C-alpha positions in Angstrom: 88.6 94.2 105.1 87.1 94.5 101.6 89.6 95.2 98.8 89.2 98.9 98.0 92.4 99.3 96.0 91.3 98.0 92.6 89.4 100.0 90.1 86.8 97.3 89.7 87.2 95.7 93.1 84.4 95.4 95.7 83.8 98.7 97.5 85.7 100.8 94.9 84.1 101.4 91.6 86.2 102.1 88.6 87.1 105.8 88.1 84.2 107.6 86.5 84.1 108.7 82.9 85.7 112.0 82.0 83.3 115.0 81.7 82.3 115.9 78.2 85.0 117.7 76.2 84.0 120.9 74.3 82.9 119.9 70.8 82.7 121.7 67.5 79.3 122.8 66.2 77.7 120.1 64.1 79.7 117.3 65.8 77.6 114.1 65.9 79.2 112.8 69.1 77.4 111.6 72.1 76.5 113.6 75.2 80.0 112.9 76.7 81.7 114.7 73.8 82.8 111.4 72.2 82.4 110.9 68.5 80.7 107.9 67.0 82.6 104.7 68.0 84.7 106.5 70.6 84.8 105.0 74.1 85.7 106.6 77.4 89.4 106.8 78.0 91.0 103.9 79.8 92.2 104.7 83.4 96.0 105.2 83.5 96.2 103.2 86.7 93.9 100.2 87.6 94.9 100.0 91.2 95.2 102.5 94.0 98.6 101.2 95.1 100.0 101.7 91.6 98.7 105.3 91.4 100.1 105.9 94.9 103.6 104.5 94.2 104.0 105.6 90.6 102.4 109.0 90.7 101.3 110.4 94.1 104.4 109.7 96.3 107.0 110.6 93.7 105.1 113.8 92.7 104.0 115.2 96.2 107.2 115.0 98.3 107.2 116.6 101.7 109.7 116.6 104.6 108.2 114.2 107.0 107.9 114.7 110.8 106.3 117.6 112.6 103.7 119.1 110.2 103.6 116.2 107.7 103.1 112.5 108.6 103.2 109.3 106.6 103.0 105.6 107.4 104.7 103.1 105.2 101.8 100.8 106.1 99.3 103.3 104.7 97.0 100.5 103.7 96.3 99.8 107.4 94.5 103.1 107.8 90.9 103.1 106.5 90.6 106.8 106.4 93.8 107.1 104.3 92.5 104.5 101.9 89.3 106.4 101.5 90.9 109.8 101.0 93.5 108.3 98.6 90.8 106.5 96.6 88.9 109.8 96.3 92.0 111.6 95.0 92.8 108.8 92.6 89.3 108.5 91.1 89.0 112.3 90.7 92.5 112.4 89.1 91.6 109.7 86.6 88.6 111.7 85.5 90.0 115.2 85.5 93.4 114.3 83.9 91.5 113.8 80.6 89.6 117.1 80.7 91.2 119.5 78.2 92.6 122.8 79.5 92.0 123.2 83.2 91.1 119.6 84.2 94.2 119.0 86.3 94.0 122.5 87.7 90.5 121.7 88.9 91.9 118.5 90.5 94.5 120.4 92.4 92.1 123.1 93.6 89.0 121.0 94.4 90.6 117.8 95.5 94.4 117.7 96.3 94.6 121.1 98.0 91.8 120.1 100.4 92.9 116.4 101.0 96.7 116.7 101.3 96.8 118.7 104.5 94.2 116.4 106.1 95.8 113.2 104.9 99.4 114.1 105.8 98.7 116.5 108.6 99.8 116.1 112.2 96.1 115.3 113.2 95.4 113.1 110.1 95.1 109.4 109.9 98.9 108.9 110.3 99.1 111.1 113.4 100.7 108.4 115.6 102.9 106.9 112.9 106.3 107.8 111.5 107.7 106.8 108.1 109.5 103.9 109.9 106.8 102.8 112.4 103.1 102.0 112.2 101.1 102.6 115.3 97.4 101.6 115.3 95.3 104.8 115.5 93.1 105.2 118.6 89.4 104.6 117.9 87.0 106.8 119.8 84.6 104.9 122.0 80.8 105.4 121.6 78.1 104.3 124.0 74.9 103.1 122.4 71.9 105.5 122.9 69.4 104.4 125.5 66.3 102.6 124.4 63.8 105.0 122.9 66.3 107.8 122.6 65.9 108.4 118.9 62.1 108.2 119.2 62.2 111.4 121.3 63.5 113.5 118.4 60.3 113.9 116.5 60.8 117.5 115.3 63.7 119.7 114.1 63.9 121.6 117.4 63.8 118.6 119.7 67.5 117.7 119.6 68.5 121.3 120.6 65.8 121.4 123.2 67.1 118.1 124.6 70.7 119.4 124.7 69.6 122.5 126.6 67.6 120.5 129.1 70.4 118.1 129.8 72.8 121.0 130.3 70.4 122.1 133.0 71.0 125.9 132.9 68.3 126.9 130.4 70.4 129.9 129.5 71.2 131.2 126.0 74.0 129.3 124.3 76.0 132.5 124.0 76.3 132.6 127.8 78.8 129.8 127.8 81.1 131.8 125.5 80.7 135.2 127.1 80.4 134.1 130.7 77.2 136.2 131.0 74.1 134.8 132.5 70.5 136.0 132.8 70.3 136.0 136.6 
């Protein structure tokens, strides 16, 4: 697996620059709100694992089991790595935004990701804090030859779904139990 835990490592770009800070009128700074000679702030953490163990886990404590799940071998879960990377990179940018930056991080990032990441149906659904269990991967059959060539227009996929269902009835019929006969 490609190393996705370092800021500059393959597959994980360094956290993006902070958005421009409000500047006073007449400021000769650049478009990012920095004055002449000022550079972008350095990331506080250069590796995902450091951010996780030094900031995320100590800060966002939950009683584990039932509603919230965690796996001590979190790094074995690709989805968890992806979600945590997303949280970390956004945190590095928004922590430097004056005023409401961290509030934006909570609302737009953490509040969405945390229930998905730690939830009973999230990437750690089969794990406990003490035991890693490899998550089940859904099976997928390859599409038959020429399958994707058949969907030439926007309505074709829906038309194909109705034709393979075989009833030709309105989609609402399956919900209401009504039919047109």
